[in-house]
C-alpha positions, 0 to 999 in steps of 0.5 A: 498175373493177377490181372489175368486171373481177375479177367478169367474170373469175371468171364466165368461169372458174366458168361452164364448171365449173358447166356441166360439173357440170350436164351430168355430172349429166344424163348420170348421170340418162340413163345410170342403170339399176337392175339389180334392176328389170331383173332382176325385169322380165326374170325375170318374162317368162322365167318366163312364157315357160318356163312356156308352152313347157312348161319347168316345171323351167326356170321353177321354177329361174328363180323360185327364183333370183329369190327367192334373189338379188333384194333381199328388199324388192322385190315379184317376184310377187304372191300370185295370180301365185304361185298360178298359176305354181305350179299351171301348173308342177304345183309343188303344194308351192309352191302349198300354201305360197302358199295357207298364207301367202297373207296374208303373202306381201307382208309386209316388201315395200316396193319395188313396181315397174311390171311387165307383168301376167302373170295373163291369160297364165297363166290362159289357159295354165292353162285349156288345161293343166288336164287334164294338171295334174289327172293330175299331181295324181292321181299325187302322194303329197300328204296327202288334205287338201292334195290336196283343197284343190288340187282345190277351187281347180281347180274354183273356177278352172274356174267351178264353180257358186258354190253348189257351191263354197261348199258344198265350202269349208264341208265342207272347213272342217268336215272340217279345222277346224284347217287352215292354209289358213283365210285362203285359203279365206275369200278364195275364199269371199268371191268365191263366196258369192252375194249380191245386192240387187234392186229389182223392179217387177212386174205380175200378176193376183189372184184372190180365193177363199173368203168374201171373194170374195162381198164383193169383185171376185174378179179384178183386176190388181195391181202390186208393188214389192220390195226384196230380198236374197240372202245365199248361199241365203237370200232376204229381201224387203220387199214392197208390192202394190196393185191397179191395176184396178177393184175394188168391194165387192158389198154395203154395208160399214161402214168401220172406226173410222168411222160410214160405209158403203161402197156397191157403187158405190164403188171399193176399193183392195186392198193387201198388204205384209210380209216374205218369207223363202225359199231358192234351190234352183237357181242358174246363170249364167242362172237362179235358182229359189227358193221362200219363205214370207211374212207380212204384212197384206192390206187392202181400203180404201174409195177413195170420195173424197166421204166427209165426213171430214178429209183426214188420215183418208182413209188409214184407210178400211179395210173389212177388214184381215187377217193373211195368211201365204203361200207362193210360188215364182219363177224369175229369168231373167237377161237381161243381166249387168254386169261390172266393167271392172277385175276382170271379176267380175259386179257386177249383172244385169237379169232377168225373174221369173215368179212365183206365190204364195198368201196365206191370210187369217186373221181372225175376221171371216167376210166376210174369210176366204179367200185370194188367188192371184197370178200375175205377171211381175216386172222387176228390177235386181240389184246383186251376184254 
């Protein structure tokens, strides 16, 4: 009985102490503020406000205060923000420092806090102030290499044709092979170097000429499929094309490697396949004009279904088979571009392509000599920039 009374008294005494301790921790949590985080958040907003209102000196002083007085473990500005802030405030020395050390600006930073994204505001303001910033840049006494780098970045920011920007970067690196901005230039080049992988399905008309025209239907329809790549200005394609209209031989013809005769009443299937390699000459947001050379094989195959041969040999009913190098030109017209919801960068496109090509038939067989003119239209989906 006495034990129960003692336990009850102990509980009544200790409970308020525990409750008070718990409440004290709760109040500490509610009242806890990290002054460093507040300084960073408010400092970033102040820098943007001063920049947008034309107080470049005040913006620069605030940036320097944050960098000199905030714990070095904290990220205050991200590398892209550093570049934009420096450029919008015509602080070209700081821009060059950020560009030279772009890969190392976050080195040693271990504390990341949730902050408001300021790049959109800075990009919009920079777009409005570029004319004045260019004039400020002209008046500086910066070395030619440094001034040229800033001008290159401005052209990139303005959305200059990606081929021109890419060529400018290559020319800059050639002129200044030991530049300290190599990593920064590689980063920009990664965004502007054109690349794409396309899936294409096309339809067109094919016209035979030369000796082969005397032995087969001279005009018929064909469809083609292509898997292709653009790397910068280089164009590569694997293609397959086959006839879809009626094709016939005009004379009796022997089937290669078979003791069979294909008669004029029997259907023929024309196919060609191979590799294209070429170069893009004009590329904008709306068109991509390029030309190419091709190498491949052109075949006329008997499509007669009642030959008395095993099924596994019906694919080898060749009437002619020739080496067919060719030339061609095409122009992609972009119907729609697809952009990433996160970065805003182009990630794909839907396009239509008028194209024309000519294949030369190189063979020792007189009946297969000649060529083929193809004019068609292609629909394609592209993945990439």
